[in-house]
C-alpha positions in Angstrom: -10.8 8.6 -17.7 -10.4 7.2 -14.2 -8.7 9.8 -12.0 -7.8 11.6 -15.3 -5.5 8.7 -16.3 -5.4 7.9 -20.0 -5.4 4.4 -21.3 -1.8 3.2 -21.5 -1.6 1.7 -25.0 1.9 0.5 -25.6 2.6 0.0 -21.9 2.2 -3.8 -21.8 1.1 -5.7 -18.7 2.6 -3.2 -16.1 -0.7 -1.5 -15.3 -4.4 -2.2 -15.3 -4.6 0.8 -17.7 -2.4 -1.1 -20.1 -2.9 -4.7 -21.3 -4.2 -5.8 -17.9 -2.5 -9.2 -18.3 -5.2 -11.4 -16.6 -9.0 -11.5 -16.4 -8.8 -13.4 -13.1 -6.0 -11.5 -11.4 -5.6 -8.2 -13.2 -2.5 -6.2 -12.3 -2.7 -3.1 -10.2 -2.0 0.6 -11.0 1.6 1.4 -12.0 3.7 3.1 -9.4 3.9 6.4 -11.3 0.1 6.8 -11.2 0.1 5.7 -7.5 2.7 8.4 -6.8 0.6 10.9 -8.7 -2.2 10.3 -6.3 0.0 10.4 -3.2 -0.4 6.7 -2.4 3.4 6.2 -2.4 6.1 8.9 -1.7 8.3 10.4 -4.3 12.1 11.0 -3.9 13.4 13.6 -6.3 17.0 13.4 -7.5 18.9 15.8 -9.8 22.0 15.8 -12.0 23.9 17.0 -8.9 22.8 14.1 -6.8 25.4 11.5 -6.0 23.9 9.0 -3.5 23.0 5.5 -2.6 19.3 4.6 -2.3 17.3 1.6 -1.2 14.1 0.9 -3.3 11.5 -1.1 -1.5 8.5 -3.0 -2.9 5.5 -0.7 -2.4 7.9 1.9 -1.2 8.9 5.3 -2.7 9.3 6.0 -6.4 12.3 8.0 -7.6 12.0 10.9 -10.0 14.5 12.7 -12.2 13.0 15.8 -13.8 14.1 17.6 -16.9 15.5 20.9 -15.6 14.4 22.7 -18.8 10.9 21.1 -18.9 9.2 20.4 -15.6 6.5 18.3 -17.4 9.1 15.6 -18.4 10.8 13.1 -16.1 12.2 9.6 -15.6 10.6 7.6 -12.8 11.6 4.3 -11.4 10.6 1.9 -8.5 10.9 -1.6 -7.3 8.3 -3.8 -8.9 8.0 -7.5 -7.9 6.0 -10.2 -9.6 3.9 -11.0 -6.5 0.5 -10.0 -5.2 -1.4 -7.9 -7.7 1.5 -8.2 -10.1 2.1 -11.9 -9.8 1.1 -12.4 -13.5 4.0 -10.2 -14.9 7.3 -11.7 -16.0 10.3 -10.3 -14.2 11.3 -8.3 -11.1 13.5 -5.4 -10.3 13.7 -1.7 -11.0 11.1 -0.7 -13.6 12.1 2.6 -15.3 9.5 4.8 -16.9 9.7 8.0 -19.1 6.9 10.5 -18.6 6.1 13.6 -20.7 2.8 15.3 -19.7 2.9 17.5 -22.8 2.2 14.5 -25.0 -1.0 13.8 -23.1 -1.8 10.3 -24.2 -0.4 6.9 -25.4 -0.9 6.4 -29.1 1.7 4.0 -30.5 3.9 4.1 -32.5 4.0 7.8 -31.8 5.9 9.0 -28.7 4.1 8.0 -25.5 3.1 10.1 -22.6 4.2 7.3 -20.2 6.5 4.7 -21.6 8.5 1.8 -20.2 12.2 2.2 -20.7 13.2 -1.4 -21.3 16.5 -2.5 -19.7 17.4 -4.5 -22.8 17.4 -1.3 -24.8 14.6 -2.4 -27.1 11.4 -0.5 -27.8 9.1 -3.5 -28.3 6.3 -2.3 -26.0 5.7 1.2 -27.3 5.5 0.2 -31.0 2.0 -1.3 -30.8 -1.2 -0.8 -28.8 -1.4 -4.3 -27.4 2.2 -5.6 -27.1 2.6 -9.3 -26.8 4.2 -10.5 -24.6 3.2 -7.6 -22.4 6.1 -8.1 -19.9 9.6 -9.6 -19.9 12.2 -10.2 -17.3 14.6 -8.2 -19.6 12.6 -5.1 -19.1 13.9 -4.7 -15.5 17.1 -3.4 -14.1 18.7 -5.7 -11.6 22.0 -7.0 -10.4 21.7 -10.4 -12.2 21.1 -8.7 -15.6 21.4 -5.1 -16.6 22.4 -3.1 -13.6 23.2 0.3 -15.1 21.3 3.0 -17.1 23.3 5.8 -18.7 23.7 7.8 -22.0 26.8 5.7 -22.8 24.7 2.5 -22.8 21.2 3.6 -23.8 19.7 5.8 -26.6 16.6 6.0 -24.5 18.6 8.0 -21.8 17.7 11.2 -23.7 14.9 13.7 -23.2 12.2 13.8 -25.9 13.9 16.8 -27.6 17.0 14.7 -28.1 19.1 16.4 -25.5 21.1 14.4 -22.9 19.4 13.7 -19.6 22.6 13.0 -17.7 20.7 10.4 -15.6 23.0 7.7 -14.4 21.7 4.8 -12.4 24.2 2.1 -11.6 25.2 -0.8 -9.3 21.6 -1.9 -9.0 21.5 -4.8 -6.5 20.2 -8.3 -7.1 16.4 -8.9 -7.2 14.8 -8.5 -3.8 12.0 -6.5 -2.1 14.7 -4.1 -0.9 17.1 -3.2 -3.8 20.0 -0.8 -3.3 21.2 1.3 -6.2 23.4 4.4 -6.9 22.6 7.6 -8.7 25.0 10.2 -10.0 28.1 11.0 -12.1 30.5 11.6 -9.2 31.7 10.2 -5.9 28.9 9.2 -3.4 28.4 11.9 -0.8 25.2 10.9 0.8 24.0 8.0 3.0 21.1 5.9 1.6 18.7 7.2 4.2 20.1 10.8 4.4 22.4 12.2 7.1 22.0 10.9 10.6 23.2 12.2 13.9 26.6 11.4 15.4 27.2 8.2 17.2 28.2 9.7 20.5 25.6 11.9 22.0 25.0 13.8 25.2 26.5 12.4 28.4 24.9 12.1 31.7 26.2 15.4 32.8 24.5 17.2 29.9 27.3 18.0 27.5 28.1 15.7 24.7 30.1 15.4 21.5 29.0 14.6 18.0 30.1 11.5 16.2 32.8 11.5 13.6 31.2 9.6 10.7 27.5 10.0 11.0 25.2 7.2 12.1 22.6 6.7 14.8 21.1 9.8 16.4 22.5 10.6 19.9 20.4 10.1 22.9 19.6 12.8 25.3 21.4 13.4 28.6 19.7 12.7 31.9 20.5 16.0 33.6 20.0 19.6 32.5 20.2 20.6 28.9 23.6 19.9 27.5 25.7 21.9 25.2 26.3 21.3 21.5 28.8 18.6 20.6 32.3 19.8 20.1 33.0 17.7 17.0 30.2 17.7 14.5 29.7 14.5 12.4 31.0 14.6 8.9 29.1 11.7 7.3 25.8 13.6 6.7 25.0 14.2 10.3 25.9 16.6 13.1 26.7 16.9 16.8 23.6 17.5 18.8 22.8 19.3 22.1 21.8 16.7 24.7 19.7 17.0 27.9 16.0 17.0 28.6 15.4 20.4 27.1 15.1 20.9 23.3 18.4 20.9 21.4 18.8 22.0 17.8 21.9 22.2 15.6 22.7 22.8 12.0 23.0 19.7 9.9 26.2 18.3 8.3 27.0 17.9 4.6 23.5 16.7 3.6 21.0 18.7 5.6 19.9 20.1 8.9 19.2 17.9 11.9 17.0 18.8 14.8 16.0 17.2 18.1 13.4 18.4 20.5 12.9 17.5 24.1 16.1 15.6 24.3 14.7 12.9 21.9 16.8 10.1 20.5 15.9 10.3 16.8 17.2 12.7 14.1 16.3 13.1 10.5 18.7 14.0 7.7 18.0 14.9 4.1 19.6 14.1 0.8 20.4 16.7 -1.8 17.0 16.3 -3.4 15.3 19.1 -5.3 11.8 20.2 -4.4 9.1 18.8 -6.8 8.8 21.0 -9.9 5.9 23.3 -9.9 3.4 24.0 -12.7 2.0 27.5 -13.4 -1.0 26.8 -11.2 1.2 26.0 -8.2 0.5 22.2 -8.4 3.1 19.5 -8.9 4.1 19.5 -12.6 4.0 15.7 -12.6 0.3 15.8 -12.4 -1.6 14.4 -15.3 -4.4 16.4 -17.0 -7.3 17.0 -14.7 -5.5 15.9 -11.5 -4.0 19.2 -10.2 -6.8 20.2 -7.9 -8.0 16.7 -6.8 -8.3 16.1 -3.1 -5.6 13.6 -2.1 -6.4 13.2 1.6 -5.7 9.7 3.0 -9.4 8.9 3.3 -10.0 9.7 -0.3 -6.9 7.6 -1.2 -8.3 4.6 0.6 -11.6 5.0 -1.0 -10.0 5.4 -4.4 -8.0 2.2 -3.9 -11.1 0.2 -3.1 -12.8 1.7 -6.2 -9.9 0.7 -8.4 -10.1 -2.9 -7.2 -13.9 -2.9 -7.8 -13.4 -1.5 -11.3 -10.4 -3.6 -12.3 -12.3 -6.5 -13.7 -14.6 -4.2 -15.7 -11.6 -2.5 -17.2 -10.1 -5.8 -18.2 -13.3 -7.0 -19.8 -13.6 -3.7 -21.7 -10.1 -4.1 -23.1 -10.7 -7.7 -24.1 -13.7 -6.5 -26.1 -11.7 -3.8 -27.7 -9.0 -6.3 -28.7 -11.6 -8.7 -30.1 
């Protein structure tokens, strides 16, 4: 198995490890496998998260892990029918259900990695080679199905039948940058995490924090300033200005820090740390991947290798289907 990835029978055209879709322009690797290798980042959300996010094409994938079973999760990302995926039908947020304990895809049995179709159907995972292998109705997007919840989907459960409590809603229209909301309560976090206050250090050193969060304050031009007197409440905080380092506790969403009087600040959402397996690796890893070197150079080499092997994999699958 390439990188330890099993063949994705019942997955349709959404990965070269599945149907493959085309012998002349085979699709790439699905985003869950890409995230597994560290090629794209993962944003973890929990049942306590109430936030707005912006999913970008080839950007981060979003993971919601079963709190009682770290090997099981929902994963979604923005997939567009362009480039390596120009042969698929549809665009939008593609939602997947992963359960490492199953280990493989063997339809019609429960799958290790399955597409959660936005139309509520289970056409793909009922057969090894689903036809058609992709459909515009498989995607969540503002012009079609824009919400995923237990109230609307039987597939919103964990594999043991218990409620997942995952609620994705107000998914935006199809684009390469699609906003969506997650949670079961009022939104308390900015799409990009808390940012610093809008009014930073003055020229005399001291400054005040903004009132609603926003752009990070810039440093003062004189000596190190004092901390802002009115910390921001919209996920940010008042910062110490000046040319010396200034650090302050974050607001509602996380800590913010600036060094050397810099003008940028990073906030954080209420995302849980990735679940850990018994060997200390990320529990999302597929069999055989936990100890693999995922350095950037290895990642680039792996990407080139995948491209070189794509046509061979497609030909192999065509022979199997014949």
